[in-house]
Structures are given as structure tokens and as C-alpha cells.
C-alpha positions in Angstrom: -39.9 0.0 -112.0 -41.2 -3.5 -111.4 -43.3 -5.2 -114.0 -45.6 -6.4 -111.1 -47.1 -2.9 -111.2 -48.5 -3.5 -114.7 -52.1 -4.7 -115.2 -52.7 -8.5 -115.2 -53.3 -8.7 -119.0 -50.0 -7.0 -119.8 -48.2 -9.3 -117.4 -49.8 -12.4 -119.0 -48.7 -11.2 -122.5 -45.2 -10.6 -121.3 -45.1 -14.1 -119.7 -46.3 -15.6 -123.0 -43.6 -13.7 -125.0 -41.0 -15.0 -122.5 -42.2 -18.6 -123.1 -42.3 -18.1 -126.8 -38.7 -16.8 -126.6 -37.6 -19.8 -124.6 -39.0 -22.2 -127.2 -38.2 -20.2 -130.3 -34.8 -19.1 -129.1 -33.8 -22.8 -128.7 -33.5 -23.1 -132.5 -30.2 -21.1 -132.6 -28.4 -23.2 -130.0 -29.5 -26.4 -131.7 -28.2 -25.1 -135.1 -25.0 -23.7 -133.7 -24.1 -26.8 -131.6 -24.6 -29.4 -134.4 -24.9 -27.5 -137.7 -21.1 -27.7 -138.2 -20.9 -31.3 -137.3 -23.7 -32.2 -139.7 -22.1 -30.1 -142.4 -18.9 -31.9 -141.9 -20.6 -35.2 -142.4 -22.5 -34.1 -145.5 -19.8 -32.4 -147.5 -16.4 -33.7 -148.6 -15.0 -30.2 -148.5 -14.0 -29.2 -144.9 -14.0 -25.5 -145.8 -17.8 -25.7 -146.3 -18.6 -27.5 -143.0 -19.7 -24.3 -141.2 -21.6 -22.9 -144.3 -25.0 -24.1 -143.1 -24.6 -22.4 -139.7 -23.5 -19.2 -141.5 -26.5 -19.4 -143.8 -28.8 -19.5 -140.8 -27.3 -16.2 -139.7 -27.6 -14.7 -143.2 -31.2 -16.0 -143.3 -32.0 -14.1 -140.1 -30.6 -10.9 -141.6 -32.3 -11.2 -144.9 -35.7 -12.0 -143.3 -35.8 -8.8 -141.2 -37.4 -6.6 -143.9 -40.0 -9.3 -145.1 -40.9 -9.9 -141.5 -41.4 -6.2 -140.9 -43.6 -5.8 -144.0 -45.6 -8.8 -143.0 -46.1 -7.4 -139.5 -47.2 -4.1 -140.8 -49.9 -5.7 -143.0 -50.9 -8.7 -141.0 -49.8 -7.9 -137.4 -47.2 -9.3 -135.1 -49.3 -12.3 -133.9 -50.0 -13.6 -137.4 -46.4 -13.0 -138.5 -45.0 -14.9 -135.5 -47.4 -17.8 -136.2 -46.2 -17.9 -139.8 -42.6 -18.0 -138.5 -43.3 -21.1 -136.4 -44.8 -22.9 -139.4 -41.8 -22.0 -141.5 -39.6 -23.5 -138.8 -41.6 -26.7 -138.8 -41.2 -27.1 -142.5 -37.5 -26.1 -142.4 -36.8 -28.6 -139.6 -38.4 -31.4 -141.6 -36.3 -30.4 -144.6 -33.1 -30.5 -142.4 -34.0 -34.0 -141.1 -34.7 -35.2 -144.7 -31.4 -33.7 -145.9 -29.5 -35.6 -143.2 -31.3 -38.8 -144.0 -30.6 -38.4 -147.7 -27.0 -37.0 -147.2 -27.9 -33.8 -149.1 -25.6 -31.0 -148.1 -27.2 -28.3 -150.2 -30.7 -29.2 -149.0 -29.4 -28.9 -145.4 -28.0 -25.5 -146.2 -31.3 -24.4 -147.7 -33.2 -25.7 -144.6 -31.0 -23.8 -142.2 -31.2 -20.6 -144.3 -35.0 -20.9 -144.3 -35.0 -21.3 -140.5 -33.6 -17.8 -140.4 -37.2 -16.5 -141.1 -38.2 -17.9 -137.7 -35.1 -16.5 -136.1 -36.0 -13.0 -137.4 -39.5 -13.4 -135.8 -38.0 -14.5 -132.5 -35.6 -11.6 -132.5 -38.7 -9.3 -132.8 -40.3 -10.6 -129.5 -38.2 -8.1 -127.5 -39.7 -5.2 -129.4 -43.2 -6.6 -129.0 -42.6 -6.6 -125.2 -41.3 -3.1 -125.3 -44.4 -1.9 -127.2 -46.7 -3.4 -124.6 -45.5 -1.3 -121.7 -45.0 2.4 -120.9 -41.5 4.0 -121.3 -40.7 3.5 -117.6 -41.0 -0.3 -118.0 -39.4 -0.9 -121.4 -36.0 -1.8 -120.1 -37.4 -4.4 -117.7 -39.7 -5.8 -120.4 -36.8 -6.2 -122.8 -34.7 -7.8 -120.1 -37.5 -10.3 -119.3 -37.7 -11.5 -123.0 -33.9 -11.7 -123.2 -34.0 -13.8 -120.0 -36.0 -16.3 -122.1 -32.8 -16.7 -124.0 -31.3 -18.3 -120.9 -34.0 -20.9 -120.9 -33.4 -21.4 -124.6 -29.7 -21.9 -124.0 -30.6 -24.8 -121.7 -33.5 -26.2 -123.8 -31.5 -26.3 -127.1 -28.4 -28.2 -126.1 -30.5 -30.6 -123.9 -32.7 -31.3 -126.8 -29.7 -32.2 -128.9 -28.3 -34.4 -126.0 -31.4 -36.5 -125.7 -32.3 -36.8 -129.4 -29.0 -36.9 -131.4 -28.9 -40.7 -131.6 -32.6 -41.5 -131.8 -32.4 -42.0 -135.5 -29.4 -44.4 -135.7 -28.9 -44.3 -139.5 -29.1 -40.5 -139.5 -27.3 -38.9 -136.5 -28.8 -35.6 -135.5 -31.8 -35.9 -137.8 -34.0 -36.4 -134.8 -32.6 -33.3 -133.2 -34.0 -31.2 -136.0 -37.3 -33.0 -135.8 -37.4 -32.0 -132.1 -36.6 -28.4 -133.2 -39.8 -28.5 -135.3 -41.7 -29.9 -132.3 -40.5 -27.1 -130.1 -41.8 -24.6 -132.7 -45.2 -26.4 -132.6 -45.3 -26.1 -128.8 -45.0 -22.3 -129.3 -48.1 -22.1 -131.5 -50.8 -22.2 -128.7 -48.8 -19.7 -126.7 -48.7 -17.3 -129.6 -52.4 -17.9 -130.4 -53.3 -16.8 -126.9 -51.3 -13.5 -127.2 -53.3 -10.3 -127.1 -51.2 -7.8 -129.1 -52.4 -4.5 -130.5 -53.7 -4.7 -134.1 -51.4 -3.5 -136.9 -51.5 0.3 -137.0 -52.5 1.5 -140.5 -49.8 3.6 -142.0 -50.7 7.3 -141.8 -48.7 9.7 -143.8 -48.6 13.2 -142.4 -46.2 16.0 -141.9 -45.2 14.4 -138.6 -44.3 11.0 -140.2 -40.7 10.8 -141.1 -39.1 8.7 -143.8 -36.8 5.8 -142.8 -33.8 7.8 -144.2 -34.7 10.8 -142.0 -34.7 8.6 -138.9 -31.6 6.6 -139.9 -29.5 9.7 -140.1 -30.4 11.0 -136.6 -27.6 10.7 -134.0 -29.9 8.7 -131.7 -30.5 6.0 -134.3 -26.9 5.9 -135.5 -25.5 5.5 -132.0 -28.1 3.0 -130.8 -27.8 0.9 -134.0 -24.0 1.1 -133.9 -23.9 0.1 -130.2 -26.2 -2.9 -130.8 -24.3 -4.0 -133.9 -20.9 -3.7 -132.3 -22.0 -5.5 -129.1 -23.6 -8.5 -131.0 -21.1 -8.8 -133.9 -17.9 -8.6 -131.7 -19.4 -11.2 -129.3 -20.2 -13.5 -132.3 -16.7 -12.8 -133.8 -14.8 -13.8 -130.7 -17.1 -16.6 -129.5 -16.9 -18.3 -132.9 -13.1 -18.3 -132.8 -12.6 -19.1 -129.1 -13.1 -22.9 -129.3 -10.8 -23.1 -132.3 -8.2 -21.1 -130.4 -8.5 -23.2 -127.3 -8.0 -26.5 -129.1 -5.1 -24.9 -131.1 -3.4 -24.0 -127.8 -3.6 -27.7 -126.7 -6.8 -27.5 -124.5 -9.4 -30.3 -124.9 -12.6 -29.9 -126.9 -14.5 -30.6 -123.7 -12.7 -27.7 -122.0 -13.6 -25.5 -124.9 -17.3 -26.6 -124.8 -17.5 -25.8 -121.1 -16.0 -22.4 -121.7 -18.8 -21.7 -124.2 -21.4 -22.9 -121.7 -20.1 -20.4 -119.1 -20.2 -17.8 -121.8 -23.8 -18.4 -122.7 -24.7 -18.3 -119.0 -23.0 -14.9 -118.7 -24.9 -13.7 -121.8 -28.4 -14.2 -120.3 -28.2 -14.5 -116.5 -27.7 -10.8 -115.9 -31.1 -10.2 -117.6 -32.5 -10.7 -114.1 -31.3 -7.2 -113.2 -30.2 -5.5 -116.4 -33.6 -3.8 -116.7 -33.4 -2.4 -113.2 -29.8 -1.1 -113.8 -31.0 0.7 -117.0 -33.9 2.2 -115.1 -31.6 3.5 -112.4 -28.5 4.6 -114.4 -29.9 5.0 -117.9 -29.6 3.0 -121.1 -26.6 5.0 -122.4 -24.4 4.3 -119.4 -25.3 0.6 -119.2 -24.6 0.2 -122.9 -21.2 1.9 -122.3 -20.6 -0.5 -119.4 -21.2 -3.4 -121.8 -18.7 -2.0 -124.3 -16.1 -1.6 -121.5 -16.7 -5.2 -120.5 -16.1 -6.2 -124.2 -12.9 -4.2 -124.0 -11.8 -6.0 -120.8 -12.7 -9.3 -122.4 -10.3 -8.7 -125.3 -7.6 -7.6 -122.9 -8.0 -10.7 -120.8 -7.8 -12.9 -123.9 -4.6 -11.2 -124.9 -3.0 -11.7 -121.4 -2.4 -15.4 -121.7 -3.3 -18.8 -123.3 -4.3 -20.7 -120.1 -7.8 -22.0 -119.5 -8.5 -19.2 -117.0 -7.6 -16.6 -119.7 -10.0 -18.1 -122.2 -12.8 -18.7 -119.8 -12.4 -15.3 -118.1 -12.5 -13.7 -121.5 -15.6 -15.6 -122.6 -17.5 -14.8 -119.3 -16.7 -11.1 -119.7 -17.7 -11.3 -123.4 -21.1 -12.6 -122.4 -21.6 -10.0 -119.7 -20.6 -7.2 -122.2 -23.0 -8.5 -124.8 -25.9 -8.5 -122.3 -25.4 -5.0 -121.1 -24.4 -3.6 -124.5 -27.2 -5.2 -126.5 -30.1 -4.7 -124.1 -29.0 -1.2 -123.4 -28.8 -0.4 -127.2 -32.2 -2.0 -127.7 -33.6 0.4 -125.1 -31.9 3.3 -126.7 -33.4 2.4 -130.0 -36.9 2.5 -128.6 -36.4 6.2 -128.0 -35.6 7.1 -131.6 -39.0 6.5 -133.2 -42.7 7.3 -132.9 -45.3 4.5 -132.7 -46.2 4.7 -136.4 -42.5 4.4 -137.3 -41.5 1.4 -135.2 -41.8 -1.4 -137.7 -39.5 0.0 -140.3 -36.9 1.3 -137.7 -36.8 -2.0 -135.8 -36.4 -3.9 -139.1 -33.6 -1.7 -140.3 -31.8 -2.0 -136.9 -32.0 -5.8 -136.9 -31.0 -6.0 -140.5 -27.8 -4.0 -139.6 -27.2 -6.0 -136.5 -27.7 -9.5 -137.8 -26.2 -8.9 -141.2 -23.0 -7.8 -139.5 -23.3 -10.8 -137.1 -23.5 -13.2 -140.1 -20.4 -11.6 -141.6 -18.5 -11.7 -138.3 -19.2 -15.4 -137.8 -18.2 -16.1 -141.4 -15.0 -14.3 -141.1 -13.9 -15.4 -137.6 -12.3 -18.7 -138.6 -10.5 -17.1 -141.5 -9.2 -14.2 -139.5 -7.9 -16.6 -136.8 -6.1 -18.7 -139.3 -4.5 -15.6 -140.9 -3.6 -13.5 -137.8 -4.0 -15.6 -134.7 -5.9 -15.2 -131.4 -4.0 -12.2 -130.0 -4.4 -10.2 -133.2 -8.1 -11.2 -133.5 -8.8 -9.6 -130.1 -6.6 -6.6 -130.8 -8.6 -5.4 -133.7 -11.7 -5.1 -131.5 -10.2 -2.2 -129.6 -10.6 0.7 -132.1 -14.2 -0.4 -132.9 -15.1 -0.4 -129.2 -13.4 2.9 -128.6 -15.2 4.7 -131.4 -18.6 3.4 -130.3 -17.8 4.4 -126.6 -16.9 8.0 -127.7 -20.1 8.3 -129.7 -22.1 7.1 -126.7 -20.5 9.6 -124.4 -21.0 12.4 -127.0 -24.7 11.5 -127.7 -26.3 14.3 -125.6 -24.3 16.8 -127.6 -25.0 15.1 -130.9 -28.8 15.2 -130.2 -29.1 18.9 -129.6 -30.9 19.4 -132.9 -33.2 16.5 -132.5 -36.9 16.9 -131.6 -37.3 17.0 -127.8 -40.0 14.3 -127.8 -37.5 11.8 -129.2 -34.4 12.8 -127.4 
């Protein structure tokens, strides 16, 4: 169903979350695009060059539980505002680290930025909670579409600011990152979100362990984790593999740009597809596209094989991750949402951080062909569980099935 049928207040709140996503989501592209280059300049050890970027991913994962606790006690709006302020401080520290050639301060700054990343990742759940079940898929898609804007804003910010501070290349880009976070503050201040629901323990309130062992949660969390971590795993290694095969770095960069476009552009219609065919089947379609991406990557080493694989990888991530997020919203009651969402994102982004850390090492050990080959059993197992989900859920409460 169209979001246009919602009341004006809800539509405005969704629009504000979209804008906040576009601004806040730009932090990750800024960090990913230049974090390794800055790390390379600041450390004499090439093996540590990508550590700052990896620490950002680890920071996102580690911040999930503190963010959830803060949201439960102070509310989403206050937590999101704290996240923007943390980003401003972290961006200033990153710029200072570059100016003073301090590698470890730079690492700490990017790790701290992970708190903001955890807040931004929660925007999709805030959107889902604003609307009835029939609109959740479209609401999540709208917020994910903000990632497309972020994918443009982030790199363009780097392009226009990287040399503004001549003695400290890229320092101005991190200052700009902090400014983008500041721009998000008035948007977040104007949000009208429900107040934090006081925890009410009753015979109907389940523990996190009770929820986590249900088939619905296991399959939704697994599908989201697999979709995101395999995308990160292959995307991180792809530019290295392209250059290794004799293609230019410019060609590799353009391939990543096509990949990012494929990641977010389908959000224009992913929600409608989920509403029509169901979240389970769209998630399965995403996993099949990830499978096809790996097969394409293994079929040759020409530019078309790499680019085709990266485009399919982006499409698979979009359908798989948005579908899995929608599946997850069906596994908890309103009073259980904070802890379940936090556990899910801890699993997802913790695995993503490990995947990005291990991608370069696995490529050097085994090569591009083998890197893609090992994704097949992971995808196959997840697909089988998705197909079997209705049978696995036969003993679950009807209201949550």
C-alpha cells in the first residue's frame, strides 16, 4: 500500500527520517572512501592501513546494545540527537589526528563514529514503528532509499573538500562530515516520535533468549546477516581483485559506484514488491541474486564480469536486507522491539565488521574465484531455512507468525 494514504503527520515524520538517513548515512561512504588512504599516510605499516575503517564497523556493532539501552530510557529522538553530537566530536578528533599525524587517534575517532552509525541504522526501525503492518515494507524501503542520497552526498563531500586543508589532506572532509551531522540536528529535533514505552514485565513479555530461539527470529536475523556480510565481504575484495587482474583503479572505482547505485536504487519499489509477494520470497530473491553474483564473478576476469557481479551483489543486498528487516518486525511485540532490534543489528554488523576485516586476507590466501565459491553453501543453507520457515513456525504464537 502507498505511504500517501497515511496521515500527514506520519508522512512528515517519515520524510524527516529519510532526510536524517541521507545526512547521517553519508558518514559511512566518507569513511570507506578515504579511511584507508588516510590510514596509509598515518602508519608506516601497510598491514594496518585499513584498520581505521574496520574499527568503524566494529564501533557500529559494539554500539548497538548501548544505543538500545539509551533508547529504552531516553527515547529514540534523544538518542539520535546524542548520536549526532558524538559524530561532531569524532569528526573533529579525526581531523585533528590527520593534522597531527596521529594514527591511533584517527583509529579512535573512527571507532567512536560507530556510535552514530548505530543510531543511523536504527532509523529504519523507527520508520517501521510509525506505520501499521501493511505499510512497514514501504516505510523501511523509503528510509533505505535515503542511503542512495547518502551514497551521493558522501563521495561528493570528499571530492569538494579533500584538498581544502593543504597541509592535512582529507582533514577538511572529516570536518565536513561533522557539519553534515550538525545539519541533521534540526531535522531530528522536529521529529514527533512516540515516547519510550516503560518496560512492563508480565506473563506475556518474553525474555530476549525466548525470542532469539524462535524460528522466525533465527531465519530473519540469519538472512539479514548473510545478505549484509556477504555483500561487504565481496565488495571489499572486488577492487583489490580488479587491480590484481590488470584493470585500472579508476575502473575499479566505477564498478563500486555501479554497485552502490544497485544497492539503493531498487528501494523505489522493493516495498511494493514485499507487499505483493511477501517478505520471505523477496528475501529469497535477494539471496538468489547474491548466488548469481558469485557465479558471474567466477565466470571470468574481464571488466564486464566484475561489474556484472557487483551490480547483482548490490541488488541482492537490497532485496535480502530489506526483506529480512521486514521479516524481523514480525517476530516481536511492541514492548520487545528495542532489545530484539539491538540483538539483530549486533549480529548483522558484528559479522559485517569481521567480513570486511577478513576479505583482504582471504583474497591473498585463496584468490577471487575461491572467495566467491565459499559463499555458495552459506547462501544455500539460508535459502533452505527461508523456504522451510512456515513449517518451522508451526509451534509459534499465531499473533507473531
